[in-house]
C-alpha positions as CSV (number, residue, x, y, z in Angstrom):
1,X,49.3,116.7,98.6
2,X,52.1,116.9,101.3
3,X,49.5,117.9,104.1
4,X,47.0,115.0,103.2
5,X,49.6,112.4,103.9
6,X,50.4,113.3,107.6
7,X,46.4,113.7,108.1
8,X,45.8,110.1,106.7
9,X,48.5,108.6,108.6
10,X,47.2,110.2,111.8
11,X,43.8,108.9,111.1
12,X,45.1,105.6,110.3
13,X,46.9,105.4,113.6
14,X,44.1,106.6,115.6
15,X,41.9,103.9,114.0
16,X,44.6,101.4,114.7
17,X,44.9,102.3,118.3
18,X,41.4,103.1,119.2
19,X,38.0,101.5,118.2
20,X,35.6,103.2,115.8
21,X,33.0,103.2,118.4
22,X,35.2,104.7,121.0
23,X,36.1,107.5,118.6
24,X,32.8,108.3,117.3
25,X,29.9,106.7,119.3
26,X,28.5,108.8,122.2
27,X,28.5,107.1,125.6
28,X,24.9,108.4,126.3
29,X,21.6,108.9,124.4
30,X,18.9,111.2,125.1
31,X,15.4,109.3,125.4
32,X,12.2,110.8,125.6
33,X,9.3,109.7,127.9
34,X,5.6,110.7,127.4
35,X,2.4,109.5,129.0
36,X,-1.4,109.8,128.3
37,X,-2.4,111.7,130.4
38,X,0.6,113.9,130.9
39,X,2.2,114.5,134.4
40,X,3.1,110.9,135.3
41,X,6.2,110.6,137.5
42,X,9.0,108.8,135.5
43,X,11.3,106.3,137.8
44,X,14.2,104.9,135.8
45,X,15.8,101.9,137.8
46,X,14.1,103.1,140.8
47,X,15.2,106.9,140.6
48,X,13.0,109.7,140.0
49,X,13.6,111.7,136.7
50,X,10.9,114.2,136.6
51,X,7.2,114.2,135.1
52,X,6.1,113.5,131.6
53,X,7.0,114.9,129.2
54,X,10.7,114.4,130.0
55,X,14.0,113.7,128.1
56,X,16.6,111.8,130.0
57,X,20.2,111.1,129.0
58,X,21.0,107.3,129.5
59,X,24.1,105.3,129.1
60,X,24.0,103.1,126.1
61,X,25.7,100.0,127.8
62,X,22.9,99.6,130.3
63,X,19.5,98.3,130.4
64,X,16.6,100.0,132.2
65,X,13.2,99.6,133.9
66,X,11.0,102.6,133.6
67,X,8.0,103.1,135.7
68,X,5.2,105.8,135.1
69,X,3.2,106.7,138.1
70,X,0.3,108.9,138.4
71,X,-2.3,109.0,141.3
72,X,-5.4,107.6,140.4
73,X,-3.9,105.4,137.6
74,X,-2.1,101.9,137.3
75,X,1.7,102.1,137.3
76,X,2.9,101.1,133.9
77,X,6.2,99.6,133.3
78,X,8.5,99.7,130.3
79,X,11.9,98.2,129.5
80,X,14.7,99.8,127.5
81,X,17.1,97.1,126.3
82,X,20.4,97.7,124.3
83,X,22.1,95.8,121.5
84,X,25.6,95.6,119.8
85,X,25.8,97.8,116.7
86,X,26.9,95.7,114.0
87,X,28.2,98.4,112.1
88,X,30.8,99.3,114.9
89,X,32.0,95.8,114.6
90,X,32.4,95.6,111.0
91,X,34.5,99.0,111.2
92,X,36.6,97.5,114.3
93,X,37.2,94.2,112.4
94,X,38.4,96.2,109.4
95,X,40.7,98.2,111.7
96,X,42.5,95.1,113.3
97,X,42.4,93.3,116.5
98,X,43.1,96.1,118.8
99,X,40.1,98.3,118.0
100,X,37.9,95.2,118.5
101,X,39.4,94.5,122.0
102,X,39.1,98.2,123.0
103,X,35.5,98.6,122.0
104,X,34.2,95.5,123.4
105,X,36.3,96.0,126.8
106,X,34.8,99.7,127.0
107,X,31.2,98.7,126.0
108,X,31.3,101.5,123.1
109,X,29.5,98.8,120.8
110,X,26.2,99.0,122.6
111,X,23.2,101.1,121.3
112,X,19.9,101.7,123.0
113,X,17.0,99.9,121.4
114,X,14.8,103.1,121.4
115,X,14.8,106.7,121.9
116,X,11.4,107.3,122.8
117,X,8.9,105.6,125.2
118,X,5.1,106.6,125.5
119,X,2.6,104.7,127.5
120,X,-1.2,105.2,128.2
121,X,-2.1,105.1,131.8
122,X,-5.4,103.2,132.8
């Protein structure tokens, strides 16, 4: 019982000083890209990231335009948007004003809308 109290106090201190999303939400998310047929070049916000199938780590607080290019096929464009995770906000509000301010300022509340994008090339 004596060891539980210091650990509990330390946890409460961390949650009070840092936001829940800052502590537990990862900054990046791995997103998978594929195409039919395979072998399309993947450009994310204009930068080349490999040929399908490919996985790329993307920052959660950004939005992305993804182009799939393959010779002999029309270029396809997909969009990856983000959203604020309501669960993080609720946890932060329960922790007080400081966690809300920290997570809002750092963008740690954000999550990407998808973790996989597949296109069919014409």
